[in-house]
C-alpha distance (Angstrom), angle and dihedral (degrees) to the residues before:
residue distance angle dihedral
M1 . . .
P2 3.83 . .
E3 3.79 116.3 .
P4 3.81 114.8 -111.5
F5 3.78 119.1 -116.2
L6 3.79 106.4 -99.6
H7 3.80 130.2 172.6
D8 3.77 136.9 -165.8
A9 3.78 114.0 -91.3
V10 3.79 116.0 -92.4
A11 3.80 120.1 -122.8
H12 3.79 92.2 -89.7
P13 3.82 131.0 43.8
K14 3.80 118.3 -90.4
P15 3.79 103.3 -106.1
W16 3.80 91.5 172.7
L17 3.80 92.4 72.6
Q18 3.82 91.2 69.3
S19 3.83 87.6 58.5
Y20 3.80 97.0 51.5
P21 3.82 117.9 120.1
P22 3.82 114.4 -102.6
G23 3.77 113.1 -82.9
I24 3.82 96.2 17.7
S25 3.79 110.4 126.5
P26 3.83 118.7 -136.2
T27 3.81 89.7 -132.4
I28 3.78 135.9 42.6
P29 3.78 129.5 -136.1
A30 3.78 118.3 -117.9
S31 3.78 113.5 -93.7
P32 3.81 113.2 -96.3
Y33 3.81 88.3 -136.7
S34 3.80 123.9 86.1
S35 3.79 93.1 -153.3
I36 3.79 144.1 4.8
G37 3.80 87.7 -106.4
A38 3.80 90.4 58.3
L39 3.80 90.4 49.9
F40 3.80 90.3 47.9
E41 3.80 93.4 53.1
A42 3.81 92.9 46.2
S43 3.82 93.0 49.0
C44 3.80 93.7 46.3
A45 3.78 90.0 52.4
R46 3.80 92.7 46.4
F47 3.81 96.1 45.1
A48 3.81 98.8 29.4
T49 3.81 95.3 138.7
R50 3.80 96.3 43.8
A51 3.81 126.5 99.2
A52 3.81 110.6 -103.5
Y53 3.81 107.2 175.9
T54 3.79 135.7 7.7
S55 3.81 124.2 -165.4
F56 3.83 128.8 167.8
G57 3.80 88.3 -8.2
K58 3.82 94.1 -54.6
T59 3.82 116.9 119.2
L60 3.79 126.3 -160.4
G61 3.80 121.1 -165.4
Y62 3.79 127.5 -139.1
G63 3.79 91.2 -104.1
E64 3.80 90.9 54.0
I65 3.78 96.0 49.0
E66 3.81 89.6 47.6
R67 3.82 89.7 58.6
H68 3.80 94.3 43.7
T69 3.81 93.2 49.5
A70 3.81 92.0 47.1
H71 3.82 90.5 53.9
I72 3.81 94.0 48.2
A73 3.81 92.6 44.4
A74 3.82 89.9 51.8
W75 3.82 90.2 49.6
L76 3.80 91.9 51.1
Q77 3.79 91.1 51.5
A78 3.81 90.1 47.8
Q79 3.81 89.0 58.1
G80 3.78 89.5 61.9
L81 3.79 97.4 -102.7
T82 3.79 109.6 149.0
K83 3.79 137.4 -164.8
G84 3.80 111.8 -59.7
D85 3.82 96.8 22.5
R86 3.80 113.3 133.0
V87 3.80 123.0 -121.3
A88 3.81 122.2 -173.0
V89 3.81 125.2 -141.8
M90 3.82 115.1 -158.0
M91 3.80 106.7 178.3
P92 3.80 141.8 113.9
N93 3.81 120.7 -126.2
V94 3.80 100.7 -56.1
L95 3.82 126.5 131.1
Q96 3.80 91.4 -100.2
N97 3.80 90.3 63.9
P98 3.85 101.9 67.0
I99 3.81 89.9 34.9
S100 3.81 90.2 56.3
I101 3.81 93.7 44.6
F102 3.80 95.7 51.5
A103 3.82 92.0 41.8
I104 3.80 90.6 55.2
L105 3.80 91.4 49.6
R106 3.82 92.5 46.8
A107 3.81 89.0 54.2
G108 3.82 89.8 56.1
L109 3.80 92.9 -109.4
I110 3.81 131.9 130.5
V111 3.81 121.8 -108.2
V112 3.80 118.4 -134.3
N113 3.79 107.0 -165.7
V114 3.80 112.1 -148.6
N115 3.78 128.1 -166.5
P116 3.84 103.7 -122.8
L117 3.80 91.0 -145.4
Y118 3.79 93.2 60.3
T119 3.78 117.7 130.6
P120 3.82 116.9 -120.1
R121 3.82 89.7 -101.2
E122 3.82 92.6 54.0
L123 3.81 93.0 44.5
E124 3.80 93.5 48.5
H125 3.80 90.9 51.9
Q126 3.79 93.2 50.8
L127 3.81 95.8 44.9
N128 3.80 92.8 47.7
D129 3.79 94.7 42.4
S130 3.81 91.4 51.0
G131 3.81 95.4 38.0
A132 3.81 90.2 -135.0
K133 3.81 112.9 -169.6
A134 3.81 96.3 -168.1
I135 3.79 139.0 24.9
F136 3.79 135.5 -161.4
V137 3.80 107.9 -151.6
L138 3.80 135.8 173.7
E139 3.80 110.2 -122.5
N140 3.81 90.2 -120.1
F141 3.81 87.3 72.0
A142 3.81 99.8 32.9
R143 3.80 91.7 104.3
T144 3.80 89.8 65.2
V145 3.81 90.1 52.6
Q146 3.81 89.5 47.7
Q147 3.80 90.3 56.8
V148 3.81 94.7 55.9
A149 3.83 107.6 23.2
P150 3.84 96.1 96.7
R151 3.82 90.0 57.2
T152 3.82 95.3 50.7
S153 3.82 139.0 68.6
L154 3.83 92.7 -107.6
K155 3.81 113.4 140.3
H156 3.81 99.5 163.0
I157 3.80 125.9 41.9
I158 3.81 116.8 -174.7
V159 3.81 113.3 -167.8
S160 3.78 122.3 -162.4
A161 3.81 131.3 -169.2
M162 3.79 121.3 -137.3
G163 3.80 93.6 -110.5
D164 3.81 98.6 43.3
M165 3.81 96.2 115.6
L166 3.81 97.7 33.9
G167 3.82 99.7 85.7
L168 3.82 116.2 -142.5
K169 3.79 90.2 -12.6
G170 3.79 87.3 62.4
V171 3.80 91.4 68.9
V172 3.80 89.8 60.4
V173 3.81 92.8 42.7
N174 3.80 91.6 52.3
L175 3.80 91.5 47.8
V176 3.81 91.6 51.8
V177 3.82 93.8 44.3
R178 3.80 94.0 47.5
R179 3.82 105.3 32.6
V180 3.80 108.1 21.2
K181 3.80 104.4 33.8
K182 3.83 92.7 24.9
L183 3.80 91.9 -144.3
V184 3.80 95.5 150.2
P185 3.81 113.5 78.6
Q186 3.81 114.0 -151.7
W187 3.79 111.7 -86.1
S188 3.78 141.2 173.6
L189 3.80 124.7 -160.8
P190 3.82 109.7 166.5
G191 3.79 111.4 -147.3
H192 3.79 95.9 18.8
V193 3.82 118.6 144.8
P194 3.83 122.3 -136.7
F195 3.80 114.6 -121.1
L196 3.81 92.3 -122.7
T197 3.80 90.0 52.5
V198 3.80 89.7 54.6
L199 3.81 89.6 52.3
K200 3.81 91.8 48.3
Q201 3.80 95.8 46.8
G202 3.81 92.5 42.7
A203 3.81 90.7 55.7
S204 3.81 89.3 69.8
Q205 3.81 94.2 45.2
T206 3.79 130.2 79.5
L207 3.78 125.7 -119.8
N208 3.79 112.2 -135.3
P209 3.81 104.3 -154.0
P210 3.81 106.9 -129.0
S211 3.78 124.4 -140.7
V212 3.80 104.2 -107.1
N213 3.79 122.4 -179.8
P214 3.82 128.3 -157.6
A215 3.82 90.6 -110.9
D216 3.81 93.0 55.0
T217 3.80 117.4 106.6
A218 3.80 115.5 -100.6
F219 3.82 102.3 172.9
L220 3.76 140.4 16.5
Q221 3.78 97.2 -150.0
Y222 3.77 109.0 -168.7
T223 3.76 118.6 -144.4
G224 3.79 115.1 -119.0
G225 3.77 93.9 -106.0
T226 3.81 92.7 -128.0
T227 3.81 90.0 119.9
G228 3.80 99.2 41.4
I229 3.81 140.0 -55.7
S230 3.79 111.5 -4.0
K231 3.82 110.9 -103.9
G232 3.79 130.3 -169.9
A233 3.80 113.1 -116.5
V234 3.80 107.4 -147.9
L235 3.80 105.7 -132.6
T236 3.78 116.0 -173.8
H237 3.79 128.0 -152.5
A238 3.82 86.6 -107.3
N239 3.84 91.2 53.8
L240 3.80 94.2 54.6
L241 3.80 94.9 39.8
A242 3.82 91.0 49.9
N243 3.80 93.4 49.8
M244 3.79 89.3 47.8
V245 3.82 90.4 54.0
Q246 3.82 90.8 45.4
I247 3.80 92.5 52.2
E248 3.80 93.3 43.8
Q249 3.80 91.0 51.1
W250 3.82 90.8 47.8
L251 3.82 92.8 49.0
E252 3.80 90.5 56.0
A253 3.80 88.5 80.7
A254 3.81 89.6 67.5
F255 3.79 89.6 66.8
L256 3.78 93.8 55.6
T257 3.81 87.0 83.7
K258 3.82 104.3 13.1
Q259 3.77 131.2 61.4
R260 3.79 115.7 -106.1
P261 3.83 111.0 -121.5
E262 3.79 118.6 -125.3
Q263 3.80 87.7 -121.3
M264 3.79 124.4 12.8
V265 3.82 116.0 -128.0
L266 3.80 112.1 -152.7
I267 3.79 127.1 -166.9
C268 3.80 108.2 -134.6
A269 3.80 101.8 -165.7
L270 3.79 96.2 135.2
P271 3.81 110.4 81.4
L272 3.79 116.6 -97.0
Y273 3.80 89.7 -131.8
H274 3.82 85.6 68.9
I275 3.80 115.2 84.4
F276 3.82 93.6 -130.4
A277 3.81 93.6 61.3
L278 3.80 93.0 35.4
T279 3.80 92.2 60.9
V280 3.81 104.3 26.3
N281 3.81 95.6 41.6
A282 3.81 109.5 23.5
M283 3.81 99.7 32.2
I284 3.81 99.3 36.6
G285 3.80 90.2 41.7
L286 3.79 89.8 52.1
S287 3.79 97.1 47.0
T288 3.82 94.5 46.8
G289 3.81 98.2 37.9
G290 3.80 90.2 -113.4
H291 3.81 128.4 168.2
N292 3.82 114.7 -121.2
I293 3.80 119.1 -156.0
L294 3.80 105.6 -151.8
I295 3.80 116.3 -144.8
A296 3.81 108.2 -163.1
N297 3.80 96.3 -169.8
P298 3.82 114.1 21.7
R299 3.80 89.7 173.8
D300 3.79 88.9 72.2
I301 3.80 91.2 80.4
P302 3.85 97.5 178.0
A303 3.83 90.6 53.2
F304 3.81 90.4 44.5
V305 3.83 91.7 52.4
K306 3.81 89.3 48.6
E307 3.82 89.8 53.1
L308 3.81 91.1 49.1
S309 3.80 89.5 54.3
K310 3.83 89.7 63.4
I311 3.80 97.9 54.6
R312 3.80 142.2 51.4
P313 3.82 104.4 -134.0
H314 3.80 126.1 -162.5
I315 3.82 103.4 -175.9
F316 3.80 125.3 35.0
P317 3.83 117.4 -177.4
G318 3.79 113.2 -171.3
L319 3.79 150.5 133.9
N320 3.77 130.5 -95.6
T321 3.82 91.1 -109.4
L322 3.81 92.4 52.1
F323 3.80 93.8 49.3
N324 3.80 89.8 47.7
A325 3.83 93.3 49.1
L326 3.81 92.2 49.3
M327 3.79 93.1 51.1
N328 3.79 90.7 51.6
N329 3.81 89.8 60.2
P330 3.83 109.6 91.9
G331 3.82 92.6 -140.2
F332 3.81 94.9 57.1
A333 3.82 96.1 74.0
K334 3.81 89.4 55.1
L335 3.83 93.9 59.7
D336 3.79 122.0 108.3
L337 3.81 102.5 -124.0
S338 3.79 95.6 158.8
T339 3.82 91.1 124.4
L340 3.82 92.8 57.7
L341 3.82 106.3 120.1
L342 3.78 100.9 169.7
T343 3.78 136.8 19.7
L344 3.80 109.4 -168.4
G345 3.80 118.7 -160.9
G346 3.79 122.9 -164.1
G347 3.80 144.6 129.8
M348 3.80 92.5 70.7
A349 3.79 138.0 14.9
V350 3.80 115.3 -63.1
Q351 3.80 108.1 -133.5
K352 3.79 118.4 -135.2
P353 3.83 95.6 -129.6
V354 3.82 88.6 54.7
A355 3.82 93.0 45.9
D356 3.80 92.4 47.8
R357 3.79 93.1 50.3
W358 3.82 92.3 45.0
K359 3.80 91.1 54.4
Q360 3.79 90.9 47.1
I361 3.82 92.5 52.5
T362 3.83 101.6 35.8
G363 3.79 103.2 23.5
S364 3.82 87.8 -128.5
N365 3.79 123.9 116.8
I366 3.82 115.5 -134.9
C367 3.80 106.1 -119.2
E368 3.78 105.2 -152.7
G369 3.77 121.0 -149.3
Y370 3.76 136.0 174.0
G371 3.75 138.1 -140.8
L372 3.77 146.6 124.3
S373 3.79 138.9 -132.1
E374 3.80 85.4 -98.8
T375 3.82 92.0 59.4
S376 3.81 98.9 48.8
P377 3.16 73.7 -106.0
V378 3.82 122.7 -84.4
A379 3.81 117.4 80.2
T380 3.80 102.2 151.0
A381 3.79 137.4 15.7
N382 3.77 140.4 173.1
R383 3.78 118.5 -109.9
V384 3.79 110.0 -79.3
D385 3.80 90.5 -149.2
S386 3.81 92.0 60.3
E387 3.79 122.7 101.0
D388 3.80 93.0 -162.7
F389 3.80 129.0 90.9
T390 3.80 104.4 -133.3
G391 3.81 100.2 -172.1
T392 3.81 87.4 -131.5
I393 3.80 133.2 100.2
G394 3.78 88.8 -116.2
L395 3.78 132.1 -132.2
P396 3.81 131.6 -28.6
L397 3.80 110.8 -90.9
P398 3.81 119.4 -114.7
S399 3.83 112.8 -67.7
T400 3.81 89.7 16.4
D401 3.79 124.5 118.7
I402 3.80 121.7 -160.8
D403 3.79 121.6 -167.1
I404 3.82 125.3 -179.0
R405 3.81 109.4 -142.8
D406 3.78 137.9 -178.3
E407 3.80 124.4 -128.1
A408 3.79 90.9 -86.7
G409 3.81 90.2 56.2
N410 3.81 96.2 -107.2
S411 3.80 119.1 144.2
L412 3.79 113.0 -111.5
G413 3.78 128.5 -145.4
L414 3.77 126.7 -104.7
G415 3.80 111.3 -72.2
E416 3.81 93.6 23.3
S417 3.82 117.9 118.1
G418 3.77 120.0 -127.1
E419 3.79 142.5 123.7
I420 3.80 115.7 -44.3
C421 3.81 107.7 -124.8
I422 3.81 120.8 -167.9
R423 3.80 133.4 -158.3
G424 3.78 126.3 177.8
P425 3.81 145.6 105.3
Q426 3.82 90.3 -78.1
V427 3.83 94.2 61.9
M428 3.81 112.9 111.7
A429 3.79 124.7 -103.8
G430 3.82 88.9 -121.6
Y431 3.79 141.2 -78.9
W432 3.80 116.3 -49.2
Q433 3.82 109.6 -94.9
K434 3.80 91.7 -21.8
P435 3.82 107.3 109.4
E436 3.81 93.1 163.9
D437 3.80 93.2 53.3
T438 3.80 89.5 45.4
A439 3.80 91.3 52.2
N440 3.82 90.9 49.2
A441 3.81 91.9 49.6
M442 3.80 96.9 48.3
T443 3.81 129.6 62.6
A444 3.78 123.7 -137.2
D445 3.81 89.9 -105.6
G446 3.82 94.1 53.1
F447 3.80 104.1 -95.3
F448 3.80 121.9 139.8
R449 3.80 113.8 -132.4
S450 3.79 103.9 -132.9
G451 3.81 99.0 -167.3
D452 3.81 88.2 -131.7
I453 3.79 121.7 119.9
G454 3.78 118.8 -138.6
F455 3.77 147.5 127.7
M456 3.79 137.1 -128.3
D457 3.80 121.6 -130.5
T458 3.78 126.6 -143.8
K459 3.81 91.9 -89.4
G460 3.80 93.0 53.6
Y461 3.80 97.2 -104.8
I462 3.79 114.5 141.1
K463 3.78 125.1 -142.0
I464 3.79 120.6 -163.4
V465 3.75 113.5 -144.2
D466 3.81 93.3 -178.1
R467 3.75 150.0 -69.0
K468 3.79 115.2 -65.1
K469 3.77 90.5 -119.0
D470 3.81 95.7 50.2
M471 3.78 95.7 50.9
I472 3.81 113.3 116.2
L473 3.82 118.6 -143.1
V474 3.81 111.7 -150.7
S475 3.81 114.7 -179.0
G476 3.80 90.3 -32.3
F477 3.80 94.5 -47.0
N478 3.80 121.2 116.8
V479 3.80 112.9 -124.6
Y480 3.80 118.7 -170.3
P481 3.83 117.5 -151.3
N482 3.81 93.2 -146.5
E483 3.80 90.1 64.8
I484 3.82 93.6 49.2
E485 3.81 91.7 47.2
E486 3.79 94.3 48.6
V487 3.80 91.0 52.7
A488 3.81 92.7 46.8
M489 3.82 91.6 47.3
S490 3.80 90.4 56.9
H491 3.82 88.1 68.0
P492 3.83 107.0 96.4
G493 3.81 92.2 -137.1
V494 3.83 95.1 59.4
L495 3.81 119.8 91.2
E496 3.81 98.8 176.4
C497 3.77 136.7 -13.0
A498 3.79 144.6 176.6
A499 3.80 131.4 -162.3
V500 3.81 124.3 -149.5
G501 3.78 137.5 169.9
V502 3.81 119.9 -105.3
S503 3.81 123.9 -165.1
N504 3.78 114.6 -103.2
E505 3.82 129.5 179.2
Q506 3.79 94.9 -142.6
S507 3.80 102.3 43.8
G508 3.80 103.6 18.5
E509 3.79 89.8 -120.1
L510 3.75 136.8 10.3
V511 3.80 132.1 -162.1
K512 3.78 120.0 -97.4
L513 3.80 118.6 -170.4
F514 3.81 122.7 -157.0
V515 3.80 112.1 -158.3
V516 3.80 135.7 -167.7
R517 3.79 108.8 -159.1
K518 3.79 124.4 -128.6
D519 3.82 89.2 179.0
P520 3.85 109.8 49.5
N521 3.81 89.0 -151.2
L522 3.81 94.2 59.3
T523 3.82 111.7 125.5
E524 3.79 136.8 -164.4
A525 3.79 87.9 -110.6
D526 3.81 90.6 57.2
I527 3.80 91.8 53.6
R528 3.80 94.0 44.0
A529 3.80 91.3 51.9
H530 3.81 91.6 47.8
C531 3.81 93.0 49.2
A532 3.81 92.0 45.2
E533 3.78 87.7 57.7
H534 3.80 95.0 52.6
L535 3.82 107.3 26.0
T536 3.77 133.5 60.2
N537 3.80 114.7 -114.9
Y538 3.82 101.3 -95.7
K539 3.82 91.6 50.2
R540 3.81 95.6 54.2
P541 3.82 118.1 108.0
R542 3.80 110.8 -103.6
L543 3.80 93.0 -172.6
I544 3.81 125.3 42.0
E545 3.78 123.5 -173.0
F546 3.79 124.7 -177.3
R547 3.79 117.4 -142.2
D548 3.80 133.6 -177.9
E549 3.80 88.8 -133.8
L550 3.79 140.5 -6.3
P551 3.81 124.5 -121.9
K552 3.79 111.9 -102.1
S553 3.77 136.9 -176.6
N554 3.78 116.4 -114.0
V555 3.79 88.1 -96.5
G556 3.81 90.3 57.0
K557 3.80 100.5 -103.6
I558 3.82 113.9 144.3
L559 3.81 108.5 -114.7
R560 3.79 107.1 -135.5
K561 3.82 88.2 175.4
D562 3.82 90.9 65.2
L563 3.80 90.9 48.3
R564 3.81 91.6 50.0
E565 3.79 89.9 52.7
T566 3.81 91.7 53.8
């Protein structure tokens, strides 16, 4: 019987345990699997006849993806790649993406997830920092690889076309992507291998199952770079497997009051290169035999709504900005979302006006959670059996300790704001080849310093007030952008907004609010009056700028850093 993950008690009691749903254990058992590859093989055998992934109307079953991944893994080994070598994956949510990821892991290699919209500078940094020897890339982004490949350690470049796994339909898809929409810039990568060629050659080769241990590295998950130079979080097989077990155990509470579907259908709109989708969609889907609906371009809201009209989803992970954009499409309210059991919000703060409207339209409460690349990612979550939006990031997951600490590293009392520090089996092994950064991020007693400021209430619920870096200091008073934005978003004429600090001789900083109008007649005076009603004087925006859109990361997170720089 595997030992459960247990940790030393933190400096204060664990008030969150009193708030746990009935039947949810405070600890998790160790995963019975030694690696993600072992889990993958077991699930594919168990759910062989079930649908695993659907993209552009094409569905692949678990048995099919098992064969495809075995062929690609065998091909990678035949190229001389050995256990521990890094392989990059630079693709949006197409069928080739999860196939490539699980093939790499089955070959005993390490996955380096790459944002396909990276600039050459960003890509070169990540490839050189990771030392990746191979890369799987969609042809739409091959030109970026072409620009940096000679200055990297890449020895194998596998290029895929959008329609590669779609059968005859793929011919049409490729024609439209290349000729009609002109989404493939001209590229040249001498010596590259087409994805379909890899599949064909791998079919005649033999996969030699490597010996992979829980402590071995599975992913180098690079931080978004919004808080400094992008670093690779070293996530082990044990990290991902533990977080998967934690989330699964937490989700059990949903079925105390709702019927468990025979097969879970998950919306995979967040990119699989992002840790949220990687764990909540790919890993949870795999372990439960779920069916993931891949959305290649969630920014195309009309096409996304059309796709949603064809399916009956059960779980919908997303971001505040995505939920907001969907609800502002007239077709969304007409969808039948009666099967939706859980809407999971993460990546950024979920705003109450958005959550309230989402529940009104879909009947589903947004269950907000919290995590980081460094925590695989989920560390806390609200109760999935609750119908109320709490405005918090919820409770620590089973086997997770949260301590709120001041800058000197002292534990603070309940209700006091400080840095959220996290300890648990999902916390990374460290930053790739950066021992100094690792030492700065970890405490002597094993907590990860998140860089987020928050407090814990008497029931164990945690409220983020903001990131250290985003905090605005007005005449000695701390002002947190999340609070300003939530107030502004409650005005019916505001579509999106972001608050930042601007230097000011009198007060040190003052609040500037960037606003995207929903009502074209909205004025500065309207916003000022609304904020004056809900915010004390020093928190009110002194500068208001209207924009047609706000800068966002490729995951949809509003980039306050970019706004500060402008």
